[in-house]
C-alpha positions, 0 to 999 in steps of 0.5 A: 500500500505504500506505493499508493500514498504520497506524491512528491508534491504532498499527501494524497493518492498519486494521480497516476493511479487515477489514470490507471483506473480510468484506463482499466475501465475504458479497456474493460468495455473496449474489450467487449467490442473487440472480442464480440466479433467471434460471438456474432460470427455464426449468427451473422452467417445464418442471417446473411448467408455469407461465407467465413472467408467473406466475413473474415475479410471484413474483419481484416478490413476492420483491423487494417483501418484500426492499425492505421488509426493507431498511428494517427492516434499515437502521433496526435497523443504525443502532440495533444495528449489523450483527452480529445483523442479518446473522445473523437475516437469513441464517437467514431467507434460507437457510431460504427457499432450502433449503425452496424446494428441496422445493416441490411447488406454487405457494403453497409457492414464494410462501411460501418464496421470495417471502416467507421468503427475501426477508425475509432478503435485507435484512441481507447486501444491497449497500446495507447493506454499502455503508452499513457500509463508509462509516462506516469510511472518510472518505478513500478512501470510494468506493474502499473501498465499491467493493472491498467491493461487488466481491464481488457482481460476482465472485460472479455471475461465478463462481457463475452458471456453476457454478449453471448446470452444477449445475442442468443436471447435477442439478436446480434443487432441488439448486442452491437447497439448496446456495446456502442452506446455504453462505450460512448457514455463511459469513455467520454466521461473518463476522458474528459474528467480524469485522463491526463497524458503527462504528469507535467500537466499537473506539475508532478513527476512520474512515480518513483522519479529520481533526478539523475546524478549531478542534477540533470535529467538527461540519459547517458550511455555506457560511454557517458555520452548524452543520449537523446530520445529516438523518434520513429524514423531513427528507431527504424534504422535499428535491427531490434525494431524490425525483429520486434515488428516480426514478433508483433506481426506473428503475435497479432496473427495468433491473437486474432485467428483464435479470438475470431475463430475459436467459437466457430471452431469448437461449435463445428465439433458439436460444442454448444455456443454457450460453452464456446462463449465461456471458453472465449471468456476464460480465454480473456480471464487467463490473459489477466494472469499473463498481464499480472505476471508480465509486468512485474517480471519485466521489472525484474528480468527485462522484456525479451525473455518473457516475450520469447517464452510466450511464443514457445508456449504458443508453438506447443499449443498449436501442436496440441490442437492439431493432434487433439480436438476434444472438449478437454483439449479445447479448454486447455488450448483456450486457457493457456493461449489466453494466458499469452494473449496480452503478455506483449501489451505491457511489454511493448511500451516498456521495451520501446521506452527502454530502447528508444526513450519515452518522448515518442513512445506513443507514435513508436508503440502505435506503429508497432501495434499497427503491425500487430493488428495488420497481422491479426486481421490478415491471419483471421481472414486467412483462417476463414479463407483456408476453412472455405477452401479445405473444410477445416482450420488445420492448415492455418494452425500448422502455419501458425505453429511455424510462425510462433517458432520464428517469433521465438527466435526473433525475440531472442535476438533483440538487443535490449538496451538503450539504442543510439542515433545512427549517423 
């Protein structure tokens, strides 16, 4: 409890913890929107007669525009702070979801879900919430980010079963409208009243801030030379940036292949939609355990080892699901894969800050997460296309296992130290 007490400026709760709480709540409801697609998958197919590949293609479009919105939101956040970025994004996101409730044709689904809603996902996203939180903490940064991002895990655990029940009892249309309305109210209230992007706004220092020896605040390398924070262009000249980009492309591929197709997959084997919804909910709950482990562990041993172990575990999980397709194996797969789901989320912001400094962490993290979501959207689409062409997801899981192994080795070769400008 000592960490929750005084700020440098006086008594009372450090304001950064209010930012953490707000990020937690925003992500709680945002998770319901992101992971509801798997719940709606078969009901929409039943209503419209679309193929899995076609429906997955719209999801790919959504992820592509979402990825673009992350770069835009990251740049605007670095310049203007989070308040109005979150508000504007939320208006787009909520409008997209509520309008999706009234679609009657494919082109409307493409426009409202694939474009409008996607352009609003960047502001209240995991990557931006992690970037905001990272600026408020120097000590316990990994733990604070993990707590904030835990909202996404609990949101999936609570809201996916609720959305499943609402969809079965009422319709997928009612579910989309309700999700959009709730996010509109919650996100805007928290963004306007609570969210602050930098301790300087309130005349504070990051939690655990210590002035560097000699009274300066600059960072120095091993040689004692001054190191300035690197922007995106400079970061792209380093090998670690591209190795981590490979890691995040593969990470997104696995995340959204499973999140999108887990319910269709298990119901193909005769498991009920309610049980499948519970699996997806537990998938989200276990991501909370991964978050709570990842943050503190990264504070102790760094970032790349936890990331590497994540993909080694995924490699074996894909082998498991290729060999066994039973209720028990599906539960094991959902639980353990869920544990890995958000491990990279808190580690992305901390690793990018460690490698390149925190002045441009919003833009760099947004770019990296863009790659993550492009990979996620593409591979979710390929999963649906592969199913349409072969009648199963087997080939998708074989290729996913190979990619997970590639991400494991890419993680190992990241140089986890402060990078300098290449002249």
